[in-house]
N, C-alpha and C positions, 0 to 999 in steps of 0.2 A: 363460329367455332364450332367445328364437327361434333356431332354427339359419339360418346366414348359406346364400342361395340359392347356387350355381353362379356365378351373373352377378355377385352381390355381393362372391364371394369374388376372381372375375377383378378386378373394379374395385378392390378393395382392393389386391390384386398390383399394377395399373397403377400405382395412385397413390403406393405405397412406391417403386416403380420410377422414377416421374418425381422424386418427392424427392430420391432418392438422384441421380439425374442432374445436377439441378440443383445438388445439392451438390457434386458435381465440377466442374460448369460454372462455380461461382465459389471454385474450388481447393481444395476440402477433398480430402484424401488416404483411402485405404482406411487402416485401423488394424489392428495384429496383435492376436489375443488368446491368452493362454496354451494350449497344450492338451499333453497326451501323446504326440501323432502325433511322429513322428521326422523332423524337417524337413532338408533339405540345406544344406549353409552359404549364407546368402544366402536361403534360402525365410523366407515367413512365411505366417501361417495366419489369415485373418480371419472365418472361421465355421465353426461344427458346425453343421449342420442334421440335423434328422429328416428321411429319405427313405422313398419306394417307387421300386423299380428297376423300369422296363418296358423291353420290346426288342420290335421291329417284327418278328414272327416270323411262318414260314408253320406252320400244325399240319400233320398228318398226313391228315387227310381219310378216315380209315378210317371205315366202319360196318358192323354186324353185319346180312349180309341173310338175312332170313327166309322159307322156303317151306315149300309143302306143309302138311300136318295128317293128325293122325290120324282116321280114320275111325272115331266112334261108332255102333255098331251097324250096320247095313243099312237097307236102303229106303229110304223117301224122307227122313225125318229126317235119315239119315248123308250124303244128297246134300246137301240144303240147308245142312246145318253144314259140309259140304265147301267146299262154294260162298263161303259166309259167311267161311269163315275163309280161303280164297285171296284172297277182296276185300280184306279187312283186312289180311292180310300184304303186297298189292301196295301198297296205302293206306300202310302203314307202312314199307314199304322206301322210297318215295318221300319221304316224310318224313324219315325216318334219312339218305337220299342227298341230300336239300337241305340238311340241318343238316351235315352232313361236309363239303359244299361250301362253307358258310360257315365253319366251321371252319378249313379248310385254308388258305383266303384271308388273305393277310399282314393283321395289326392289330397293335395294341400289345396285348401279354400281360406281365402282373405275372411277374416272377421272382424278385425277392427285395426284402428292408428293411433297414435300419440308419440308419446316421449317415455323411453326407457331410462333407468337410472342403474348402474353397474355401483355396487357398493361390495364392501369385502364381504357379505354375506346373502345377498339377494340380486337378484334383476327385478325392480319395482317398477311394474308398467303403470304409467297413466295412461290411461285409453279415453277414447271420447264419451265413455258412460260412465266407467267408474277406476279403481284402483285394482292391481293383482301383483300380489308379492310372490315369486318365484325363488324360494329359499335353498339355498345351496343344498341342503340337508334332503330336499326332496328329490334332489335331480339323480336319477338313476343312471342316466349315460347322454352324451351329448356330442356334436360332431359340429364341422362346418364346411360347406362346401364350395366358398368363394361367392355365395350368392344370399345364404342367411345361417344364421345358427341355430341349431336344432336341438332340443330339448326335449330329453324323455322325463317325465316325472310321475311319483307314485299319483293315483288316482285322477291324473286329466289326460287327455290327447297329446300326443305329440304336438308341440309347438313351436314353430317357428319365427325367428326374429329377424325381419329384412331390415336392415340398416347399412349404413354408409362403413364402408371396409368389416365386412363382416369377420373377415381374419384376424385382423388388430384388436378387436375386442373379445375374439373367442380367446385369443392368446392372453389377453389381460383376466380375461373370467378364470381360465385356467390359475394364473398366478394367483388371484385373489383367493379361488376357492380350495385350491388344491396344495398350492406353494409349487408347483411345476411350469416348466417351461415347456410350451407344446412349439413343435417348428412347423411352419404350415408346408405344403409341398411349395419347389418353386414355380415360378409363374411359368407359362408355355411359351411367352413370347418375349423377346428382350433379355436384359441382362436380371440374375436373381438379387 
């Protein structure tokens, strides 16, 4: 079976999200599923989804600068080797400095994996090391690009949840958190 392209996966996610949004517009309500997750009174869980957690973080920007070189022997050979070594160090240092600058820039960085539970009050993440609860009341902005659900919260870096069919779960999240139906953009290929 051929592996799906990134665009096909985004389109599939958008289709799933649009189908759920249409169902909500027609009166369907989110249905709870049984989970072992400890829920508060009145809280219900609608999904347990495998995830990769990304955060928008800056790197440290450090690099190792190399200089000089050992003189092998004397005379012409030693002078030529020294000149070549110094030139290659300068070129290498420039490449390492450029890479360090790119690495220091803010970008999405993978931070953990696990399972995320979507309830009517929070995203509850069981990662490889601990639990994190992203309470809806702490979420300031959210978005979905067909690849991840992007959450911006008070007091922590932007967090991206890479999950199967992110548009579907983004529509579900908006219905649970804000009682609003969001419609993902239509797929770029095939029927909407």
